[in-house]
Each structure stands twice: as structure tokens, then as C-alpha cells.
C-alpha positions, 0 to 999 in steps of 0.5 A: 204736310197733307199732300194734295191729290195727285191731279191737283198737284199736277195742276199746281206744277203746271201753273208754276211752269207756266208762270216761270216760262211766261216772263223773261226768266232764267227758267227756260235756259236752266230747264234745257239742262237739268233733266225732266226729273228736276224741271217741275221742282225748279218751276215751283221755286221760280214761281215763288220768286216771281210771285214774291217779286210781283207782290213787292213791285205791283203797287206804289204803296209800300204798306200794300206791298208789305201786306202782300209779302206778309201773306206770302210769309204766312204761306211759307210758315204753313209749308214748314209747319206741315200745313197746306198753303192756300195758294195753288202754286205754293202747294207745289212749292211745299211738295218740292220743299219737302222732297228736296230738303229746301231750307226755309231761311232761303225763302224768308231771306228773299221775303226780307229783302223784298220787304226792305225795298219798301222801307230802305232806299239808300245804302251807305256803303258796300257792306250794306249793299252786299248784305242786301244782295245776300238776301235778295239774290243769293237764295235763288242760286242756293235754292237751284243747287239744292233743288237739282241735288247739287249740295250733297257731298263735301263740296257743298260749302264751296259750291254755295260760296261760288254760287253766291258770287255769281248771284251777287254779281248779277244783282249788282250788274242789274243795279248798275244798268238800272240806276235811272229806273231805280231812281224813278222808284225812289231808290239808289243802290249805289253806295253813298260813300262811293258817290262821295268819293267821286263827288257825285250827288243825287242831283247827278242821277236826277238830271241824268248827267253822265260826266267824267265824275259819274263815269269814274264812279260807274267804272269803280262799281263795274270793276268791283263787280267783275271779279265775282263772275271771274271767281264764281265761274269756278262753280262749273268745275264742281257741279255735274256735267249738265249744269256746267253750261248754264252756270258759265252762261250766267257768269259770262252774261253778267261779265258781258253786261258789264262790258256793255255798260263800259262800251257805252262809256257808262251812259246808262241814261240814254241806252240801258244795256241789259243781258236781254240784249245778248243773243242767247245762242251766242252766250250758250255757245260761248259757255259750252266752249268755256266748259272745255276751254277755261281761257274763254271764261270771264276775265278781269279787265286788262 
């Protein structure tokens, strides 16, 4: 790729960092720990994720969203064909992709998931939902690990597997807190076979009924998700010292979100529990302690 002049590249990275910091993203948390040599590269990755997410959600017209996502796909193709992307932020991403050896498939998987949201609004079973999460959530963790140089050595496959567990868990926990909001967008991510098992139909969600059947369904969903944070927390033992706290923070925050949903007796209609409700300093302090005391890491429900 023909690299932009240094001043333009600096502006591109600055714009990426502004975009990454300007939303309720995880970038500010990660940037405290990863070191200055990685921060601008990570900002470029997060900016792409934000741009793609906005392209998918800014319009209620699926055709328009698909068109914008296809434009982003063409930009990714330009990067990996050695050409210069048109969008400024993606020029920074192109530089990062080459310097850090990022896989094209991680970006195209994300775009595929955003495109799928425009056309698929129901999921038959866990297998379908996990396949969606593989493309919608897991690439983010994989890109972060690659960007900060954590995929060298023989433990790369295990790191990726554990990262996938945390990322999928966060995606699913987000779905369980957002049942009502997603329904307003015409989407239900709860597997249809799980709904049928608990005799919950779409009218229950439409009418915001939190009865015993719905609570039993939500309990199953949350407790199927919890082991992902329990198992994924082991990633902290495989990465460099600086990354242990943020990785544990994500796992702890995800498990705490499930606890909040449970504490609300699964009534996500009247109050939507969210990770943003959790005091960040408390989560980071608990994560720092958990890096030395494994007993403080996420656990299965007793």
C-alpha cells in the first residue's frame, strides 16, 4: 500500500482515537494498560468497528445499511490489495493492518455479521446464535490480541480460543439485557428452541411479560453464558502482565452483568441492567486483585 505522508497518517490516527474515545467503548480502558506503542494501532481497529456499527444501525432501511457496509468492504479490499483507502480513518487502519499483520478475515467476518443483522432477525438454536457471535464479537478480541503482539509463540491457538469465550459471552450477555430493545428493531436473538422449551412465544416479549416461564428462560440463557466468562478468564494467565487486568475486567464485568440480570429477577423490561452501570474503578480494582487471587475470578452459580 502506498503510505500517506506522515502528517496525514498522524491526522488519520488522531481521528481514529477521537472516534474511539468519543463513545462508550472499551478503548479508554485498554489504552491505560497496553502502552503508547500500541495505542494508536488499537484506536484504528476500534474506529473501524465503530464506523461499521454505525453503518449498520444509523438507518432503518436495510438496503441503505447493506450499501454502506458494502462500501466498507470495498475499503478493506483496497487495503489488502495494496491500494489506498478513500476514508481517512481507514488509511490509519491500513497502516496498522500491515504493521501488525492483521488478518483480513477478521474484518470481513465483522462486516458479514453486520450484513446478517439486516436480513436475519430470528435464530433457531444455540448453534446459529454462536455462529453469528463468532463473526460479530470474536474478531474484536482477536484483532486486539494481534494488534498488541500477543499472538506470537505456541500459545496463540489457546489465547484465541479463550478470547473467543469472553467475547462471545459479552455478546450474549448484551443480547439478554437488550431483549426489549432488540425486539423494537424487529430482532429476537433468543434461540427459538429455548423459547419453545419454556413455552415463551413472541407475544411475551411484545407485551413485556416477565412471568415464571420468561424467568426460567432467562435463567437458562444466563447460566449457559456464565461458563464463558469463567473459562475465558484463564486468558489472563497467558498474556503479558499489562494485559491481565483489562482481560479480567471484561470477564468480571460480563459475569457481573449476568448477576445484575438475575438480581432483577430477569425483569429486563422495567430496568435494563448494563455493564455501564458498574463502577469502572470497582471492576478494575477487582480485576487487579483477581490477577493475584484466582478465587476472585468469575465463578459458576452455586
